[in-house]
Structure formats: C-alpha cells, structure tokens
N, C-alpha and C positions, 0 to 999 in steps of 0.2 A: 504493500500500500504506500501511497505517497505520504511523506511525513511533513506535517505543517512546519511553520517557521521555527518553532522552539518546543522542546520537550520540557515539561515542568515536573520535577520530582520533588516531593515534599517528604523527606525521610529523616530519620534520626539514628544516631549511633551513641551508645553509652561509652564514652571514652575513658572515664576515670571515676572511681568512687573513693572519696576520702572521708575520714572521720576526724573531727576536731578533738584533740586531746590536750587540753590546756592551751598554751600558745602555739603548739605545733599541730600539723595535720598528718595523720597516718594514712598511708595509701592502703586501701583494702583491695581495690581492683584497678587494673589498667589494661585497656584493650591492646593486645599484642600485635594485631594486624588490622589497623584502622581502615585499610583500603579493601578489606575483604567484603564480598557480598554477604557473607554470613553474619556480619555485625551491623551492616547498614540496613535498617528495617524500614521499608517504604510504608508511609502512611497513605500516600496518594501518588499514583503515576498517571500522568495525563499528557496527551499530545494536543496542543492547541496553538493557535496563533496568539502570540503574547499581546497583540493589540486588541484581542477580544476580552476587554476588561470585565464584561458581565459574567462570562464563563469563569474566568479566573477568580473573581470576587465570590461567586456563588460556591465554588468548590473550596477555596483556600480560607475564606473568612472564618468559618467555624473552627478550623484547625488552628489558625493564628490566635483567635480569641481564647481557645483552650490553653494554648501555650502561654499566653499572657497571664491567664489566671493561675497557671502552675508556678509562675515566677514568684508569686506572693504567697503561695501555700506551702505547707509542709506535709511530708509523708511520714506517718508514724507506724513503725513496725516493731514487733516484739522479736528480739533475736537472742536466743539462749537465755530466755527468762528476763531479759533486760529490755525496757522500752527505749527504742532509739528514734530520733527525729532526723529526718533528711530534708534538705531543701534542693531545689532544682536550679542549676545554673546552665543557661543556654549560651552557646558560643556560635556566632555566625561563621559561615564558611563561604569564601569566594566573593567575587564581584560579578555582577551581571554584565556580560560583554556588550550587549546592545546599548545598555545605559551608558557604559563607558564611552562607546563610540559616539553616542548622541551628545554627551556632555563635552567630550574632548575633541570632537570634530573629525572623526574618522569617516563619517558619512557612509555608514552601512557598507563596510568593505566586503561584505559577503562571506562571513566566516562559514566554514563547512561544519563547524561543531554545533551541537545542539544544546550543550550544557556546559556550565563553567567548571564543573567538578570532574568531568571525564573527557576523554578525547574521542568519543564516539562521533562518527559522522552521520549525516542524515541517512545515507545508504545503509550503514551498519544498523542504525536504529530501526529502519523500516524492516530489516530482516530479523531483528531480535528486540522486541519491545519490553521484555521482562527482565532479563539478567543484565546487570550492569555493575560496575565497580568504580569507586572513586579513585581516579588515577592522578589527580592533581592535589598536592598538599596546599595548605593555606599559604605557606611561604612562596610556593610556586605561583599562586594566584597573585600575591603581592608583587612578585617580580614582573609578571605579565602586565599587571596594572601600571606599574612604574614605566614599563616600555611604552605602553599605550599613551600614558600621560606625557612622557618626555619626548617621544619620537613617534607621533601618530602616523606619519607617512612612511615609516621604515627607511628613512634616509641614511645612507652609509657615509662614511668619512670621505670616500673617494668621490 
C-alpha cells in the first residue's frame, strides 16, 4: 500500500527505575537494549498525513492527556510487604524533521524517512507496518538537528 507523508508512532519504553534512598538514588532496573523492539511498547501506530490535524488530534489527544495526568500522580505498590511510591518521569525523544525544516528553512527537502527515531523509508514501511526499532539515539537526533540548524542547505567547504 502507499504510505502517507508520515508515520506516527506513539510508544513508550521503560528505560530506568530508581529508588530514592536518602540523598542518593539506587538503580533497580535499567533497560539493557533500549533500541530493541521488545522494550518499545507501541500504544498507537498510525499512518496519516501529518497535516490532517483532526485525525491526529482525535487519536493522540486522549493519550497525551493521560500522560499529562500521570506526570502529577503516583503509583503505589506493595513490594515485599513494604508500601512503595513511584512517580513517572517522561523524557522526550527526537525532533520532528518536518518542523525543523519548516522553522529552519529547508523547504521540505523531501526526506525519505518517515520517523525521527528510525531510518525506515516509506518503501520499507509500506512492506512492514508492524515491526520497527529505534535506530537513532537522542544524541544522534541532537547532532542531526544541529546540522539542520547550522547548515540547512548541506553546503560543503569546497
């Protein structure tokens, strides 16, 4: 099938669990393979034209509202007979390539990629819409953003 302009994946990965013990934090869990499909749990996988704000709003708004509510709530669990309280800390990942282009003047250079977190092309996505992996780290996205910001037309020294 033809793939629209952009794939929208709304997913989460538990990267680390720490427990505050006095002034220090003790690491309970840390994801060994953050790029693995096994740890990236999709909440929503949708292919849509990103300019279709009505569709994006209808699908993502409830998820975003729930995430915002979780930021100010606490999870209470009994572990080993002891009541524990957890809070959720969300970290953003990546930059939207089209937004960067729009803001920085690259004028829709026609990226073949459909997502800022992976290097899947539209052709690859049309053949496999389910399995994916995060292939770009946050630092790689920062580097790409810096290149877009500082050299939007890919001018060389020569």
